[in-house]
PLY file of the C-alpha trace (Angstrom):
ply
format ascii 1.0
element vertex 99
property float x
property float y
property float z
element edge 98
property int vertex1
property int vertex2
end_header
-204.46 107.15 -9.78
-205.75 103.52 -10.74
-204.72 99.96 -8.95
-203.25 96.78 -9.72
-204.57 93.84 -7.61
-202.15 93.96 -5.28
-202.64 97.74 -4.60
-199.54 99.12 -6.86
-200.18 102.05 -8.71
-201.17 101.70 -12.37
-201.52 103.24 -15.53
-203.74 102.78 -18.76
-201.84 103.35 -22.20
-202.87 103.20 -25.80
-200.97 101.38 -28.33
-198.91 105.00 -29.52
-198.03 105.28 -25.93
-196.87 101.53 -25.68
-194.73 102.07 -28.91
-193.32 105.29 -26.56
-192.67 103.75 -23.96
-190.75 100.46 -25.89
-188.60 103.49 -27.50
-189.42 101.83 -31.15
-189.20 104.80 -33.02
-185.37 104.82 -32.07
-185.18 101.94 -33.90
-186.73 102.40 -37.41
-185.01 99.61 -39.38
-186.29 97.16 -36.90
-189.85 98.13 -37.85
-190.84 94.49 -38.47
-189.42 93.33 -35.16
-189.06 96.27 -32.71
-186.86 95.16 -29.71
-188.24 95.08 -26.28
-186.35 97.81 -24.35
-188.33 97.43 -21.09
-189.65 94.32 -19.60
-192.93 94.99 -18.00
-195.75 93.93 -15.87
-199.49 94.76 -16.25
-202.95 93.20 -15.35
-206.11 92.07 -17.08
-208.93 91.45 -15.47
-207.31 91.82 -11.68
-204.72 88.73 -13.06
-201.46 89.89 -12.93
-199.12 89.10 -16.24
-194.96 89.65 -17.07
-193.94 90.15 -20.67
-189.97 89.76 -20.83
-187.06 87.82 -22.71
-186.48 83.94 -22.57
-185.44 81.16 -24.50
-183.77 83.84 -26.83
-187.60 85.25 -27.54
-189.96 86.96 -26.02
-192.47 85.28 -23.26
-196.23 86.52 -21.63
-196.16 84.91 -18.82
-198.92 84.72 -15.70
-197.96 85.54 -11.99
-196.94 81.98 -11.40
-194.79 82.65 -14.66
-196.57 79.86 -16.70
-196.14 80.45 -20.22
-198.99 81.86 -21.95
-197.63 83.01 -25.16
-193.78 82.83 -26.98
-192.25 84.32 -30.12
-189.01 85.03 -31.02
-190.35 88.12 -32.77
-191.09 90.62 -30.22
-194.02 92.02 -32.29
-195.42 89.08 -33.17
-195.61 88.03 -29.23
-197.98 91.15 -29.15
-200.19 90.47 -31.57
-200.70 86.99 -30.65
-204.23 85.37 -29.88
-203.61 85.09 -25.84
-207.31 85.55 -24.08
-210.11 84.50 -26.02
-208.88 85.15 -29.30
-207.48 88.41 -28.68
-203.90 89.49 -28.15
-202.12 92.20 -26.09
-202.37 94.55 -28.84
-206.49 94.05 -29.09
-206.38 94.03 -25.40
-204.51 97.16 -24.34
-207.20 99.72 -24.16
-208.30 97.40 -21.15
-204.76 96.42 -19.54
-203.30 98.02 -16.04
-199.75 98.92 -16.36
-197.54 98.77 -13.08
-196.41 102.42 -12.58
0 1
1 2
2 3
3 4
4 5
5 6
6 7
7 8
8 9
9 10
10 11
11 12
12 13
13 14
14 15
15 16
16 17
17 18
18 19
19 20
20 21
21 22
22 23
23 24
24 25
25 26
26 27
27 28
28 29
29 30
30 31
31 32
32 33
33 34
34 35
35 36
36 37
37 38
38 39
39 40
40 41
41 42
42 43
43 44
44 45
45 46
46 47
47 48
48 49
49 50
50 51
51 52
52 53
53 54
54 55
55 56
56 57
57 58
58 59
59 60
60 61
61 62
62 63
63 64
64 65
65 66
66 67
67 68
68 69
69 70
70 71
71 72
72 73
73 74
74 75
75 76
76 77
77 78
78 79
79 80
80 81
81 82
82 83
83 84
84 85
85 86
86 87
87 88
88 89
89 90
90 91
91 92
92 93
93 94
94 95
95 96
96 97
97 98
C-alpha cells in the first residue's frame, strides 16, 4: 500500500488504467475530447493536486486551489505542460492517486 503525503491510501496508475478509470471506452465518439467522468486527487513529489471542472472546462489545481492548467478539452488539459515541461500524461507513472 502506498500513501500520499497526508497518509491517505494511494495507488499508482498507468495511462491505460487512467483511461479505464475515466471510462472513456463508453464514449468512442469523443476520442478527441473525452469526458472527465470522475474528479480526482493525486500527489506528485509529495504535493497534492486536484483535477476538476471549472469555468466550463477542466483544471488542474494545487492544494491551495491555485490553477496550474486549464482547458475546455479534457484530453488537451492532460497533455498540457505543467511541471518542467512535463504534462499530467507524461508524469502519470510518477503520480499517486487517492484510493
